[in-house]
C-alpha positions in Angstrom: 17.5 -20.8 8.6 14.8 -18.5 6.5 11.4 -19.5 6.7 9.6 -19.1 3.5 6.0 -17.7 3.1 4.2 -17.4 -0.2 2.4 -13.8 -0.4 -0.1 -12.3 -3.1 1.5 -9.3 -3.6 -0.6 -6.4 -2.5 1.9 -3.3 -2.3 5.3 -2.3 -3.6 5.0 1.5 -2.5 7.3 3.9 -2.2 9.0 4.8 1.3 12.2 6.7 1.8 14.8 5.6 -0.1 13.3 2.3 -0.4 10.2 0.3 -0.9 7.3 -0.8 1.4 6.2 -4.3 0.1 3.5 -6.2 1.7 1.2 -8.7 1.0 -1.5 -11.8 2.2 -0.2 -15.3 2.8 -2.0 -17.4 0.0 -3.2 -19.8 1.9 -6.9 -18.0 2.6 -5.9 -17.6 6.3 -6.1 -13.5 5.5 -2.8 -13.3 7.3 -0.6 -9.9 6.2 2.9 -9.9 5.8 5.0 -6.8 5.4 8.7 -8.0 5.0 11.3 -5.4 6.3 14.9 -4.9 6.5 17.2 -4.1 9.6 17.2 -0.5 8.7 16.2 2.3 11.0 13.1 2.8 8.8 12.5 -0.4 7.6 12.4 0.0 4.1 13.2 -2.7 1.7 16.1 -1.5 -0.9 16.1 -3.0 -4.7 18.5 -5.6 -3.8 16.3 -7.2 -0.9 13.4 -7.5 -2.7 14.9 -8.6 -6.0 14.0 -12.0 -7.9 17.1 -14.1 -9.3 16.4 -12.6 -12.7 17.0 -9.1 -11.6 13.1 -8.1 -11.8 11.5 -7.3 -8.9 7.8 -7.8 -7.4 4.8 -6.4 -9.2 1.5 -6.2 -7.5 -0.5 -9.3 -8.1 2.5 -11.3 -8.3 2.3 -14.6 -6.0 6.0 -14.6 -4.3 7.9 -16.6 -1.8 9.6 -14.7 0.4 12.5 -16.0 2.6 11.8 -14.1 6.4 13.8 -14.6 9.5 11.4 -13.9 12.3 8.2 -11.6 13.2 9.4 -7.9 13.6 6.1 -6.0 14.9 6.5 -2.5 15.5 3.9 -0.7 17.4 0.7 -1.0 15.4 2.5 -2.4 12.3 2.1 -6.0 13.5 2.6 -7.4 10.1 6.0 -7.1 9.9 8.4 -9.7 9.4 12.3 -9.1 9.2 13.4 -10.4 5.6 16.6 -12.4 4.7 18.6 -10.1 3.0 20.8 -12.8 1.6 18.2 -14.6 -0.2 16.3 -14.0 -3.6 12.7 -14.0 -3.8 10.7 -16.5 -6.3 7.6 -15.8 -8.5 5.2 -18.4 -8.6 2.5 -17.1 -10.1 -0.1 -14.1 -10.6 -3.4 -13.3 -9.1 -6.5 -12.0 -10.8 -9.4 -10.4 -9.9 -11.3 -13.6 -9.1 -8.3 -13.8 -6.5 -8.7 -10.6 -5.1 -12.5 -11.1 -4.1 -11.4 -13.8 -1.9 -8.9 -11.8 -0.3 -11.4 -8.7 0.2 -11.9 -7.3 3.7 -14.5 -5.4 5.0 -13.9 -3.1 8.1 -16.4 -1.0 9.5 -14.0 2.2 8.8 -10.3 2.5 8.1 -8.9 2.3 11.7 -10.0 5.8 13.3 -11.7 8.6 11.5 -12.2 11.9 12.1 -8.7 13.6 11.7 -7.8 15.3 8.2 -5.3 17.4 7.0 -5.9 20.9 4.7 -5.8 18.7 1.4 -6.9 15.3 2.8 -10.0 14.0 4.3 -10.2 10.9 7.4 -6.7 10.7 6.4 -4.1 10.8 9.6 -4.7 9.9 13.1 -3.2 11.4 16.4 -0.2 9.4 17.7 -1.7 9.1 20.9 -4.9 7.5 19.6 -2.9 5.2 17.3 -1.6 3.2 20.3 -4.9 1.3 20.2 -4.6 -0.2 16.9 -3.6 -3.9 16.0 -2.8 -3.5 12.6 -1.8 -1.4 10.1 -2.9 -2.8 6.4 -6.2 -3.3 4.6 -7.5 -4.5 1.3 -10.4 -3.0 0.3 -13.1 -2.5 -2.7 -14.6 0.7 -3.8 -16.7 1.4 -6.7 -16.4 5.4 -6.7 -12.3 6.0 -6.9 -11.3 9.6 -8.4 -7.4 10.4 -8.4 -6.8 14.1 -7.7 -3.5 15.6 -9.6 -2.7 19.1 -7.7 -0.1 21.1 -6.6 -0.9 21.8 -2.9 2.0 24.3 -2.2 1.5 26.3 -5.1 0.7 29.6 -3.1 3.9 29.2 -1.5 5.7 28.5 -4.6 6.1 24.8 -4.1 5.4 23.6 -7.6 5.5 19.7 -6.6 2.5 17.9 -7.6 0.7 15.5 -5.2 -1.7 12.7 -6.1 -4.4 11.8 -3.9 -7.3 9.3 -4.0 -10.8 10.2 -3.0 -13.4 7.3 -2.5 -16.0 6.5 -0.3 -16.2 3.4 1.9 -18.9 2.1 4.4 -20.5 5.9 4.3 -17.1 7.7 5.4 -15.7 10.0 2.8 -11.8 9.8 2.2 -8.8 11.8 0.6 -5.4 10.1 0.8 -2.0 10.4 -1.0 -1.1 7.8 -3.2 2.5 6.2 -2.8 1.6 3.5 -5.7 4.8 4.5 -7.6 3.3 3.2 -10.9 0.2 5.5 -10.5 2.1 8.3 -9.3 4.5 8.3 -12.7 1.7 7.9 -14.7 -0.6 10.6 -13.2 2.5 13.4 -12.8 2.7 13.2 -16.5 -1.1 14.3 -16.8 -2.7 17.6 -16.3 -4.0 18.7 -13.1 -7.3 17.8 -12.4 -9.6 14.8 -11.7 -9.6 11.0 -12.8 -12.5 8.8 -12.7 -11.7 5.4 -12.3 -14.3 2.9 -11.3 -14.5 -0.2 -9.5 -11.5 -1.1 -7.7 -9.4 -2.5 -4.8 -7.0 -0.4 -2.8 -4.3 -1.3 -0.4 -4.7 1.1 2.6 -1.2 1.7 4.7 -0.7 3.4 8.1 2.8 4.9 7.5 5.5 5.7 10.1 4.6 8.6 12.7 5.4 12.0 11.5 4.9 15.6 13.4 2.6 13.9 15.7 0.5 12.0 13.5 0.2 8.4 11.6 -1.0 8.7 8.2 -3.2 6.6 5.8 -1.8 5.9 2.3 -3.0 4.0 -0.5 -0.1 2.1 -1.2 -1.4 0.2 -4.2 -4.4 0.7 -6.7 -5.7 -2.2 -8.4 -8.4 -1.5 -11.2 -10.9 -3.9 -12.7 -11.3 -2.5 -16.0 -7.5 -3.2 -16.2 -7.3 -6.8 -15.0 -10.2 -7.5 -16.9 -8.8 -6.6 -20.1 -5.4 -8.2 -19.5 -3.8 -5.0 -18.1 -0.6 -5.6 -15.7 -3.2 -3.3 -13.3 
């Protein structure tokens, strides 16, 4: 029998052929939950994350999610196996004040000091990741800038990539963005830098890849949009 947890949805990000959905339990406990499927890479399909009316969760939706059991995987301690036969249910929406009550304040985003060519403090060697106990953070930043660029241009790869640049607790970060809403919006814009200002970021650790675990911006929530009545 499924156990239902009510979450403030804080990510519905791109992952392989599905999505990575995650949120905090709506009870002031600070508990993160990432519903996952039984597939090898744990991504959530459109059918599995659907409301009864056919819609799917947006970031800041308050959602009742049917779950079967905890399904921790390495440092992804927040994972719960979802019940694929039950609809999810939207019960409300969170606002900026609600986000402030959920804000976390880690001293750094896990382990710093390892960077890709185009990033900064954006990945962790797998051998160091064994010390980690979680894989999700909700932080607030005041100097967020999005960069749209073509990192493989000199090799003939014309695909554009969106990265987020920000400072947090004295550390500088440049991380890949996997928030599909922002990817769609900014892929349509010219290459360059776009200043967003104060925002909440959901930062997630992805699956190990080629010897590293990557830090990803799974969701961007702009204060300006929320306070003017925008979706995000």
